[in-house]
C-alpha positions in Angstrom: 6.7 10.0 60.6 5.4 10.9 64.0 2.4 9.3 65.6 0.3 12.6 65.2 1.3 12.6 61.5 0.3 9.0 61.1 -3.1 9.8 62.6 -3.9 12.5 60.0 -6.0 11.6 57.0 -4.2 10.2 54.0 -5.2 12.5 51.0 -4.6 11.8 47.4 -6.0 12.5 43.9 -6.8 10.0 41.3 -8.0 10.2 37.7 -10.5 7.4 37.1 -12.5 6.9 33.9 -11.6 10.5 33.0 -12.8 12.0 36.3 -10.5 13.7 38.8 -11.4 12.6 42.3 -9.9 13.4 45.7 -9.8 10.7 48.4 -9.4 10.8 52.1 -8.3 7.5 53.7 -6.6 6.2 56.8 -4.3 3.3 57.9 -6.2 0.1 58.3 -8.4 0.5 55.2 -7.6 -1.5 52.0 -5.1 0.3 49.8 -5.1 3.6 51.8 -2.6 5.6 49.7 -3.7 4.8 46.2 -6.5 3.2 44.2 -5.5 -0.4 43.8 -4.9 -2.2 40.5 -8.0 -4.4 40.9 -10.4 -1.4 41.3 -8.8 0.3 38.3 -9.1 -2.9 36.2 -12.8 -3.2 37.0 -13.5 0.5 36.4 -11.9 0.2 33.0 -14.5 -2.4 32.0 -17.7 -1.2 33.5 -20.7 -0.2 31.4 -22.9 2.2 33.4 -25.9 4.1 32.1 -26.2 7.8 33.2 -29.3 7.1 35.3 -28.3 3.6 36.7 -29.1 2.4 40.2 -25.9 0.8 41.4 -24.7 -0.9 44.6 -21.0 -1.0 45.5 -20.7 -3.9 47.9 -17.7 -3.6 50.2 -17.0 0.0 49.2 -14.0 0.8 51.4 -13.4 4.5 51.3 -15.3 4.7 47.9 -13.1 4.7 44.8 -15.3 2.3 42.8 -18.7 3.7 43.9 -17.8 7.3 43.7 -16.3 7.0 40.2 -19.6 5.3 39.2 -21.5 8.3 40.8 -19.5 10.5 38.4 -20.3 8.2 35.5 -24.1 8.1 36.3 -24.9 11.7 37.4 -28.7 11.1 37.2 -28.3 7.7 38.9 -28.4 6.6 42.5 -25.3 4.9 43.8 -25.3 3.0 47.1 -22.0 2.3 48.8 -22.0 -0.3 51.6 -19.3 -1.8 53.8 -19.3 -3.6 57.1 -16.5 -1.4 58.4 -17.8 1.8 60.0 -14.5 3.6 59.4 -14.6 2.8 55.7 -18.2 4.1 55.5 -17.3 7.3 57.3 -14.5 7.9 54.8 -16.8 7.0 51.8 -19.4 9.5 53.1 -16.8 12.2 53.5 -15.3 11.5 50.0 -18.8 11.8 48.5 -19.0 15.3 50.0 -15.5 16.3 49.0 -16.2 15.3 45.4 -19.7 16.9 45.3 -21.6 13.7 44.7 -25.1 14.0 46.1 -26.2 10.9 44.2 -23.8 8.7 46.3 -25.1 7.3 49.6 -22.7 5.4 51.9 -24.0 3.4 54.8 -23.1 0.5 57.1 -24.3 -2.9 56.0 -23.0 -6.5 56.3 -23.7 -7.5 52.7 -27.3 -6.7 51.9 -28.6 -6.7 55.5 -29.2 -2.9 55.7 -29.9 -2.3 52.1 -33.6 -1.3 51.8 -35.5 -4.5 51.0 -37.5 -2.9 48.2 -34.4 -1.6 46.4 -33.2 -3.3 43.3 -30.2 -2.5 41.1 -29.2 -2.2 37.5 -25.6 -2.9 38.4 -23.8 -4.4 41.4 -20.0 -4.0 41.7 -17.5 -5.4 44.1 -13.8 -5.7 44.6 -14.1 -9.1 46.4 -11.7 -9.6 49.3 -9.4 -12.5 48.7 -10.3 -13.9 52.2 -14.1 -13.6 51.9 -14.7 -17.3 52.6 -16.9 -19.6 50.5 -20.0 -19.2 52.8 -20.1 -15.4 52.7 -19.4 -15.5 49.0 -22.3 -17.9 48.4 -24.6 -15.5 50.4 -23.3 -12.5 48.4 -23.8 -14.1 45.0 -27.3 -15.3 45.7 -28.3 -12.0 47.3 -26.8 -10.1 44.3 -28.8 -12.2 41.9 -32.0 -11.7 43.9 -31.5 -7.9 44.1 -30.6 -7.3 40.4 -33.2 -6.1 38.0 -33.8 -8.3 34.9 -30.7 -8.0 32.7 -28.9 -6.5 35.7 -25.2 -6.9 35.7 -22.8 -8.1 38.5 -19.2 -6.9 37.9 -16.6 -8.2 40.2 -12.8 -8.2 40.5 -10.8 -10.8 42.4 -7.2 -11.9 42.7 -6.5 -14.1 39.6 -6.0 -17.1 41.8 -9.8 -17.1 42.5 -10.8 -16.8 38.8 -11.8 -20.5 38.3 -13.6 -20.5 41.6 -15.6 -17.4 40.7 -16.3 -18.7 37.2 -17.8 -21.9 38.7 -19.9 -20.1 41.3 -21.1 -17.3 39.0 -22.1 -19.9 36.4 -23.9 -21.9 39.0 -25.9 -18.8 40.3 -26.3 -16.7 37.2 -26.0 -19.3 34.5 -23.3 -17.3 32.8 -19.8 -15.8 33.2 -17.7 -13.5 31.1 -14.1 -12.9 31.9 -13.7 -9.2 31.0 -9.9 -8.8 31.6 -7.2 -10.6 33.4 -3.9 -9.0 34.6 -1.1 -10.9 36.3 -2.7 -10.2 39.7 -6.4 -9.5 39.1 -9.4 -10.8 37.1 -12.5 -8.7 36.3 -15.6 -10.6 35.5 -19.3 -10.1 34.6 -22.5 -12.1 35.2 -25.9 -11.0 33.9 -29.3 -11.8 35.4 -31.3 -13.3 32.6 
């Protein structure tokens, strides 16, 4: 490939939870040419109401949050990432897929999420190298921003499953391993 070709958007289609979506991506973003196995695993185990208010934390170019926007057509889906390139692509992908209920914006964790906004569901494909300090902030903030009986769905590499079980149990008082593949583990914690 030539340099001008490498600079063009990567464009691909994916069928997720029965919905056909088109994604634009670029080199440097996580899994730029296909929806990764962890995201697919998590999507397969989500329960989302048609009018849910949802936060996709660390949205990348948007495969998780935009699929949820299709699943919750009367809901409001917020997609945040600390990478402005990812947010630009998530915004563009919301337009390409005609999802006016999806709102992508720049935020380091919950910093730019409106303070009065609470969620029915928070989802995240947690980066393997997040670090224990940022993970602690994320879990405590997620707990604070969930509505009563709100659900936190996460997927991590399977090597972090015991770590996540310990920390989710500490913060939420519960942990449910939804599914484990060779590489990834999807889990749920509920705010009781």
